[in-house]
N, C-alpha and C positions, 0 to 999 in steps of 0.2 A: 461543419466543414469537413468533408472527407479529404484525406490526404492521398496523394498519388504515390504509388510505390515506385521506387527507382528500379529500372530494369537491371537484371543481373549482368555482370560482366562475363559470365560463363553461359554460353548458349545452351549447354546441357541442362541448365536449371531454369530455362525460360518458361517452362510449363508452370513452375511455382510462381513466377511473376504474374501469370494470368490468374492463378488461384487467389493470390493476395489482392490483385487489383479488382477482380470481379466481385469480391465480397468484403471490401475494406471495412464497411460499417458493421458488418456482422462480426468480423474479427475484433474490432474495437469494443463492441458490446461484450463479447466473450472474455476478452482481456480485462475489461473493467470489472466484470463480475468475479472473475478468478482472483484478481488483485484485491477486491473488496472482501472476499471470503475470510481472509485472515483477520481483518478488522471486525467483521460481523461476529465471527466465532469467538474471538478474544473478548470483545465488548460484551457479548451475551453472557459469557462466563463470568466476567467481572461484575455484571449487574447483580448476579445472584451471590457474589462473594467479594464485595469491595473490601472487606476486612482482610481477606487473603492477599489481595494486591497491596494493601497498606502494610501488612506484615512483611511482604517481600521488599517493599521500598524501605521499610525500617531496617531490615537486614543489610540493605545497601547503603545505609546511613544517609539516605536522601533527606533533605530538609522538608518539613511539614508533610510527612508521608500520607496522612489521611487526606489532606487537601490535594496532593499530587495524584493520589489514587482516583479521586473523583474527577479531576481534570482529565486524567488519562482515559478513564472510562468514557466520559462524554466525548472526548476527541475520537476514540475508536468508533463509537456509534455514529457520530456525525460523518467521519471519513467513509465508513461503510455505506451509509445512506447516499452520500453524494456520488459515490462510484456506482453503486447498483442502479440507481435511478438516473444517473447522468444529469444531476441538477447542481448548478453552481460547481460544475466539475473541476474547473481549473482552480477555483478557490479551495475546494476539497483536496485537490492534489497538493496545493501549496501548504495546507495545514498538515497533510500527510507527510510531506517532505520534512517539515519542521518537527513533527512528532517523531519520525524515524531517527532523525539526527539526535534529538534529546534522549529518546529511549535507548538507542544503541550506545551512546556515550555514557548513559547512566547505568544500564542494566547488563551490558554485554562486554565488559572490560576483561576479556579473556586473559590478558597478560597479567592480571592480578591474581589469577587462580593457579592451583597446582593440581597434579594428579589427573584423574579421568574427567574432572569437571572442566578442564581447559578445552577439551575437544567439544563438549556440548556447548560451552559458551562461544567458542570460535564458530561453530556451525550456526548458532543464533546470530552472531555478528554478521556472518556472510549472508544469511537469509535476509536480514534487515537491509544490507547493502543491495541485494538483488531487488527487494521490494522498492527500495528507494529508486533504483533504475526504472522500474515499471512506473512509478509515480512521475518521474521526469518525462516519460513518454506520454502519459496522460496529460500532464501539464502542457507539453508542446503541441500534441496533436488534437487535444480536446476529446470529447466524448463520442463523436461520430453522430450519424443521422438518427440512430435509435436511442434517443435520450430525451429527457424533459427539456434540457437546454435547447436542443434543435427544435422541439415542438413549440417552445415559447418564442423562438426567433421568428416563426412563421406568422 
């Protein structure tokens, strides 16, 4: 299902309305892949170093860090796959939203740090909030025409 873009209230920006409306499904594909990139890259890295993720979670005093590391790794890979291929996309977005809330609350509590680490943790906190916003868009608008979901509906 392609979404219709809302015309701009500013006539000087109406050309952008046409660009958005004429290629909505292409933009949804590009947005999905860009959003997936962080999950694919992170999951790929964790596949080859799950012990590193477990050690990080241990430092955060997370319960069952080894188990959480594997759950997180699997979730990152699954979220990335659902977004890249547009398969069960809304479910993937819902999993992504849940993952981001938990990961942000667990790993990016910038208010607990001091010194230069605060800025890095705050930036990661904001990054996750931004990704969460993108996931909400995917959840609401779906994957677009260029997805396995759309092909399976036909």
